[in-house]
C-alpha positions as CSV (number, residue, x, y, z in Angstrom):
1,M,89.2,-211.0,148.0
2,Q,93.0,-210.8,148.5
3,V,94.9,-208.1,146.4
4,T,98.8,-207.9,146.5
5,T,100.4,-204.8,145.5
6,R,104.1,-203.6,146.0
7,E,102.6,-201.9,149.2
8,G,101.6,-205.3,150.6
9,I,98.6,-207.6,150.9
10,W,95.1,-206.1,151.3
11,I,92.2,-208.2,152.5
12,V,88.8,-206.9,151.0
13,P,85.8,-208.3,153.0
14,P,82.2,-207.9,152.0
15,Q,80.9,-204.4,151.9
16,R,84.4,-202.9,151.4
17,S,86.1,-201.5,148.4
18,L,89.9,-201.2,147.5
19,W,91.2,-197.9,145.8
20,V,94.1,-198.9,143.6
21,P,96.0,-195.8,142.2
22,A,96.7,-195.5,138.5
23,A,99.7,-197.5,137.1
24,M,100.1,-199.7,140.2
25,P,100.5,-203.3,139.3
26,H,98.4,-205.7,141.3
27,E,97.2,-209.3,141.6
28,I,93.8,-210.4,142.7
29,R,93.0,-213.7,144.3
30,M,89.4,-214.6,145.4
31,E,88.1,-217.4,147.6
32,G,84.6,-218.7,147.6
33,H,81.6,-217.1,145.6
34,V,82.7,-213.6,145.1
35,A,81.0,-210.8,142.6
36,I,83.0,-207.6,142.2
37,R,82.2,-204.3,140.3
38,T,85.2,-202.4,139.1
39,L,85.2,-198.7,138.4
40,Y,88.1,-196.9,136.3
41,L,88.8,-193.4,137.1
42,D,91.1,-191.2,134.9
43,R,94.3,-190.1,136.5
44,D,93.2,-186.6,137.4
45,V,90.0,-187.6,139.0
46,G,91.4,-190.5,140.8
47,A,94.1,-188.3,142.2
48,L,91.5,-187.1,144.7
49,L,91.5,-190.6,146.3
50,G,95.3,-190.5,146.9
51,D,98.4,-192.3,145.5
52,H,98.3,-195.3,148.0
53,C,96.0,-198.2,148.3
54,R,93.2,-197.8,150.7
55,I,90.2,-200.0,151.8
56,L,87.1,-198.0,151.9
57,A,83.8,-199.0,153.7
58,I,80.8,-199.1,151.3
59,T,77.5,-197.4,152.6
60,D,74.3,-198.5,151.1
61,L,74.3,-195.3,149.1
62,L,77.7,-195.8,147.6
63,R,76.8,-199.5,146.9
64,E,73.9,-198.3,144.7
65,L,75.9,-195.6,143.1
66,I,78.4,-198.1,142.0
67,L,75.8,-200.4,140.8
68,A,74.2,-197.8,138.8
69,M,77.3,-196.4,137.4
70,V,78.3,-199.9,136.2
71,G,74.7,-200.3,134.7
72,A,75.0,-197.0,133.0
73,H,78.3,-197.9,131.5
74,E,76.8,-201.1,130.1
75,A,74.0,-199.3,128.6
76,R,76.4,-196.6,127.3
77,D,74.3,-193.9,128.9
78,A,77.0,-191.1,129.3
79,Q,74.7,-188.5,130.3
80,R,73.5,-190.6,133.6
81,M,77.1,-191.4,134.3
82,R,78.1,-187.6,134.2
83,M,75.1,-186.7,136.6
84,M,76.1,-189.5,139.0
85,L,79.8,-188.9,139.0
86,P,80.2,-186.0,141.4
87,L,78.0,-187.7,144.0
88,L,80.0,-190.9,143.6
89,L,83.3,-189.1,144.0
90,H,82.1,-187.2,147.1
91,E,80.9,-190.4,148.8
92,L,84.2,-192.2,147.9
93,H,86.4,-189.2,149.2
94,G,84.4,-189.2,152.5
95,A,84.3,-193.0,153.0
96,D,85.6,-194.5,156.2
97,E,88.8,-196.6,155.9
98,A,88.7,-200.1,157.3
99,A,91.5,-202.3,156.4
100,I,93.4,-205.6,157.0
101,H,96.5,-204.6,155.4
102,I,99.5,-207.0,155.6
103,P,102.7,-205.2,154.7
104,V,105.4,-207.2,153.0
105,P,109.2,-206.9,153.5
106,S,112.2,-206.5,151.3
107,D,114.8,-208.1,153.5
108,P,115.5,-211.9,152.2
109,R,115.5,-213.3,155.9
110,L,112.1,-211.5,156.8
111,K,110.6,-212.5,153.4
112,K,111.2,-216.2,154.3
113,V,109.6,-215.9,157.7
114,C,106.6,-214.0,156.3
115,A,106.2,-216.4,153.4
116,R,106.1,-219.3,155.9
117,L,103.5,-217.6,158.1
118,L,101.4,-216.6,155.0
119,A,101.5,-220.3,153.8
120,D,100.2,-221.6,157.1
121,P,98.8,-218.7,159.4
122,T,98.0,-221.5,162.1
123,R,101.7,-222.4,162.8
124,A,102.6,-221.5,166.3
125,D,106.3,-221.0,165.9
126,T,107.9,-218.4,168.0
127,L,110.1,-215.7,166.8
128,D,113.2,-217.6,168.1
129,Q,112.3,-220.6,166.1
130,L,111.6,-218.8,163.0
131,A,114.9,-216.9,163.3
132,R,116.8,-220.3,163.6
133,Q,115.0,-221.5,160.4
134,V,116.1,-218.6,158.3
135,G,119.7,-218.2,160.0
136,A,119.0,-215.0,161.8
137,S,118.9,-213.9,165.4
138,S,115.4,-213.1,167.1
139,R,116.5,-209.6,167.8
140,T,117.5,-209.0,164.2
141,L,114.1,-210.2,163.1
142,A,112.2,-208.1,165.7
143,R,114.1,-205.0,164.6
144,L,113.1,-206.0,160.8
145,F,109.6,-206.3,161.6
146,E,109.5,-202.8,163.4
147,S,111.7,-201.0,160.7
148,E,110.2,-202.7,157.4
149,L,106.7,-203.6,158.4
150,K,106.0,-200.8,161.1
151,M,104.5,-203.3,163.5
152,N,105.9,-206.0,165.9
153,F,105.9,-209.9,165.0
154,V,102.9,-210.6,167.2
155,R,100.6,-207.9,165.6
156,W,101.9,-208.8,162.0
157,R,100.9,-212.4,162.8
158,Q,97.6,-211.5,164.2
159,H,96.8,-209.5,160.9
160,V,97.6,-212.7,158.9
161,R,95.3,-214.8,161.0
162,L,92.6,-212.3,160.9
163,A,92.8,-212.2,157.2
164,R,92.5,-216.0,156.9
165,A,89.7,-215.8,159.4
166,L,87.9,-213.6,157.3
167,S,88.2,-215.9,154.3
168,R,86.9,-218.8,156.4
169,L,84.1,-216.9,157.8
170,N,82.9,-215.9,154.2
171,A,83.1,-219.5,153.2
172,G,80.8,-220.5,156.0
173,A,83.1,-221.8,158.6
174,S,81.8,-221.5,162.3
175,I,83.3,-218.9,164.7
176,K,84.3,-221.6,167.0
177,S,86.6,-223.3,164.3
178,V,87.9,-220.0,163.0
179,A,88.9,-218.9,166.5
180,R,90.5,-222.3,167.3
181,D,92.6,-222.0,164.2
182,A,93.5,-218.4,164.8
183,G,95.1,-219.6,168.1
184,Y,92.4,-218.3,170.4
185,A,91.3,-220.5,173.4
186,S,87.8,-219.2,173.4
187,C,85.4,-217.7,171.0
188,S,84.8,-214.6,173.2
189,A,88.6,-213.6,173.1
190,F,88.5,-214.1,169.3
191,C,85.4,-211.9,169.0
192,V,86.8,-209.2,171.2
193,M,89.9,-209.1,169.0
194,F,87.8,-209.1,165.7
195,R,85.6,-206.3,166.9
196,R,88.7,-204.3,167.8
197,M,90.2,-204.8,164.4
198,M,87.2,-204.8,162.1
199,G,84.6,-202.7,164.0
200,S,81.9,-205.4,164.0
201,T,81.4,-209.0,165.2
202,P,82.3,-212.1,163.3
203,T,78.7,-212.8,162.7
204,G,78.5,-209.8,160.2
205,Y,81.1,-211.7,158.0
206,G,79.2,-214.9,157.6
207,G,80.2,-216.8,160.8
208,G,77.8,-218.6,163.0
């Protein structure tokens, strides 16, 4: 699932949840067969989770609590919901954060560069080539990446490619083909990067 907010683009892989604060406009796009559960918290309760988007790891306990809360809501069992709510909030508040967050810029030139890479993460243009395409210098773009997106060009593109890799792995693509499309010469190099960024191997996301 890909969620876009004013804070950027958030990639939500399996066994993760996205906290979206109250009153924050957002757009959701899903690929493949996706089943989601949505919980709505009132503003005071939700304030405990912060006023910025966060991707949270879902433990087995938290997953069952979410399913049970949704079931109780559908059954209109308010007493059961009240009993589960404190534990649910406790688990959400203590959940580990694990995110593929792709920040988006405001500068028009950098917006064009980012849009081209988001449209085709496999393109191998250098920063110099992209700079010429949008009428800016590579030095200017490099500075904008750091100031607006808080990461350099290489790392931002890596996040975009990893996001695409997650979508393809979830759709059943092989690790070999995903690694190749992400610009890696070997599966082992891709797996090292993947584990460093995601905390697990690609096989845990459907790749084989």
